[in-house]
Every structure is written in structure tokens, then in C-alpha cells.
N, C-alpha and C positions, 0 to 999 in steps of 0.2 A: 504494500500500500504506500502511495506517495501523496503527501499532503503539502500543498502550497500555502504559505502563510504570508499575508500582507498586512501592513499597518500604516497609519498616518498618511492617508491619501490627501487629506486637506483640500478637498474641492478641486483638485488638479485633474481634470478630465483627460487631458492629453497623456499624462503620465500613467493614469489608470488604464486607459485603452491600450497603451504600449505594453504594460505589464501583463494584462489579461491575454494579449496576443502571444506573448512569450510563454505564459503559463500553459496555454493551449499546446504549444510546441513541446512542452515538457511532459505532456501526457500524464497529468496527475489524476488522482481519484477524486479529490475534492479540494476546495479552497476555503480557508478560514481567514476572517478579517478581524484584526485586533483593536479596531476603533480609530477614532478621529478621522472619519470619512469626510467630515465637513470642517470648515474654518480655513481662513487664509485665502484659499482659491475661490474662483467665481462660478463653479459649476456644482454646487452642493446637491441639487436635486438629481442631476444626471448621474453623479457619482453614487448617491444613495440607491438609485434605481439599478445601476450596474452591480453594486455590492449585493443588493437584495436578490438579483437574478443569478449571480454566479457563486455566492458564498454560502456554505453550509452553516458555519458559526459566524455570528455577527456580534461583536463585543462593543461595550460602551467605552468611549474615550472621554476625556475631560471636556472636549469641545461639544460633544453630544450632551453631556451632563449639563453644560451651561445653556445649551439651546433649549432644553426642556425645563429650565428654571431650577435645577437642583444644585448648581454651582454658582455662587455670586460672581458677577462679572469682575468685581473688584479683586477677586483672587487671581485674575489673569493679568499679564502685562498689557501696556497700553495698546500695542499693535494688535494683540490677540483680542482685546476688548472691541476695538474698532471693527475688526474683521468679523467677529461673531455677531455683533449688532447688525452688520450688513447681511450676514448669512441668515439670521433669524427672520429678517424681513422677507427673505425669499421662500421661506418654508411655510407650507400650508398644513392644515390638520392631517392630511394624508402622510406627509413626511414626518411630522411630529409623532404620529402614532407608530410609524415605522421605527423611529428612533427609540420610542418608549419600550419597544419589544426587544431591544438589544440586551444581551446578558452582561453582567459585570465580569464574569469569568466562566470558563468551561474547561472540561477535560476531554481530550481526544487522543486515542491510541496510547493511553497511559501517561500523557504529558499534560501539564497545566498550560492554559492559554489565558492571558490577562493583558490589559493595556499597559499598566504601569508596573507595579511591584506586587508580588504575592502578599506582602505585608500591607494590610488595609487598602485593598484595591480602589476603594472610593475616596481615598485621600490623595491619590495621584503623586506618590513619591517618585522622584527621579533616581533611578539606579545608575549612578555615575561614578561611584567610588566603591572600594572594597567594604567600607563600613556600611553603606546602604545595601550592598549585596548580601552581607552577613545577616542583616535584618530580614531580607527577602528569603534567604535560605531557611531561616528559622521558622517561616510560615509555609514551607514547601514540603509536601508529603511525597511528591513524585521526584524522579531523577532529573527530569527535564521540564523547564518552564520557558515558554516563548512569550516575548513581550515587545513593546515598542516604546512610545512616549518621548524618548530623548532624541529620536531620529538618528541615532548613532549605531551602526552595526557593530555590536560589542558583545563579548562573551565573558561571563564570570564563571569560573570553575572552582567548586569546593571539593577538595580531596577528602578521603575518609578520615584523616586526622583533623579536619576542620579548617585547614589552611585554604585561603582563597587567592586565586590569581586572576589577572585581567588579561584578556587576549582580544586583539582586533578581529572583527568578524572574518571568518575564512572557512573553507570547506574542511570538515573534520568528521571523524567517527568517535562518538562519545565513549569514554571509558565507563564500563558497567559499574565500577566502584565509586565513581564521582558523581556529583550533581552539577547541573548547569542552569544558569540564567542566560538565555539566548535572545539578544535584541536583534530583531529582523531588519532594522533600519526603516527608512521611510520611502514610500512610493512617491509622495508629492512634494516633500520638503526635505531632501537629504541635507545633512549638516556635518558630513565627514570630509569636506573638501572634494567631493565627487558629486557632480550634479545629476548623475544618472540615477534613475529610480532603483530602489533596492527591495528585494524580497527573498524569502528562503523556501527551499523545498526540503521537507523531512521525509526521508525514505525509511519507513518503519521496518520493513523486512530486512533491509541492509544495515539498519541502525546508522544512517549517515545523514549529515546536515550539509547542504550546499547553498551558498549565497549566489544570487544572480543580480547583475546590474544591467539596466535597460536604458538606452538612449531614447529621448523623445524631443519633440520640438518645443522647448521651453519658451521660445519667443512668442508663440501663440498664447500660451498661458500668461506670460507677462503683459501682453497687449490687453487681454481681458481685465487683468488686475489694474492696469493703468486707467482703463475706461471706468472702472468702478471706484477709482480714487483710493485704492488700498495704500497703506504705508509703503514708502519707497523701499524700506529695509526688507519687507516681505517680497517685494518684486525683484530687487537686485540679487538677493541670495540664491534665487533659482539658477542663475547662470554660473555661480561658483560653488554651490553646494555647501554653504555654511551659514 
């Protein structure tokens, strides 16, 4: 069984379409989405429709949480506040009902899938340090957890003795004795100095993880964001991936 895992699309239709095309080439059995389908980009409805059509698991991200009124906008930075306010204005009851059905976390093929951290998923902790990873591992019953939220393809590995090491996202075969927090990167807003969309394929039978990067026409996305008067920082970063 092969599972494609995507996250942090952020309303970027061009990136999502390119990723779904590549996923089709990968001949996976299903696709799971780890949240933040909306926010920043200018095609929230189209992205929600594609995720609803193609994804088996659909998880709640902090941008969805804000859109349905469960996260105060003040908890987000100013650029995120501006973009989510614009996004909310585009959503009708149909889309809000779709988002309300998103799960906070799920388990698939013995692995945990969550948007942020296994620790308090609805508090949206950023797993960027070994200290945050240790907290996440303390709430992990499985050997593997796939997550997003930071937009950085990053792997934290906890050895049987409890030691944690940080690894840049790369293809690997998990050690059966260790536990892993695997950040799949971002489809629509990569932040690892690589503007290409990122996703992961988990081959359950082979017990292997592979990262995939996909080019897309970010200039089309940028033009839409300019027209919507999104913050320039959100627009410019698409070209450089940070």
C-alpha cells in the first residue's frame, strides 16, 4: 500500500494541481491531507473542492480553525490575519460545512497523521526544535507521525534510548526500533529555500518514506495574490521558497 501525504496547500491552486498530477504518476492507493488547505493563496474554494475529491483523510489546520471561528485571528501574525479575512469572505456555508467535517487527527496504516504536533493538536505547536519534538514524542503511541504546519520538510528521530536527532527531509527506510516525526513540507508555501511544492509518499509494504518536489508556475499564483492585494511578503516568498 502506498499513501501520498500532502499538507499546507494554502489556497495555491497551481501548486495543488501540479502535485495531484505527480501523485497520479506515483500510482498511490490513497491521498491524505494534513490541513491548511486555505489561507494565503487566492483559490480556497477550488483547493477545498480538489482536496474533498481526491483525499481520503482531511485534517484541520490552524487556518481552517480560524475560518470557522475556533481560533482568534489575533493568534495569527498580521499577514496571516489579512489573508484569512480575505479567505473567509470567499467561503460560503457549503465550504464552511466542508471544513467543519475535517478531523483534528487520524491514524492510517499504523501511523498518526496530524497538522501540527501530537502534543495538543488544537494548540498548533510548531515542531522546530528537539525540545518540541520530545514533547511530541511523549504524546505519540505509534512509531511514525506525519505532520506539516512549519512548511519545512524535516524529520525528528527518537532512538530507543530517548535521544532525538534532527534530519533534513530525505528518502529513508524507518528503523523499526525508533520513532519518527515526519514533516511532509508544504504544497503551496514551501519555506526551505526551495520553491517547488513538497509532498511525501509512504510505502507501507516496503516501510519506506520518499519526498517529492514538484515545479509549478508560481507566477500565476503571485498574479492572483497581487490582484487580491495580499501582503507582499506572502507573494514574494513563493519565488524563493522561504
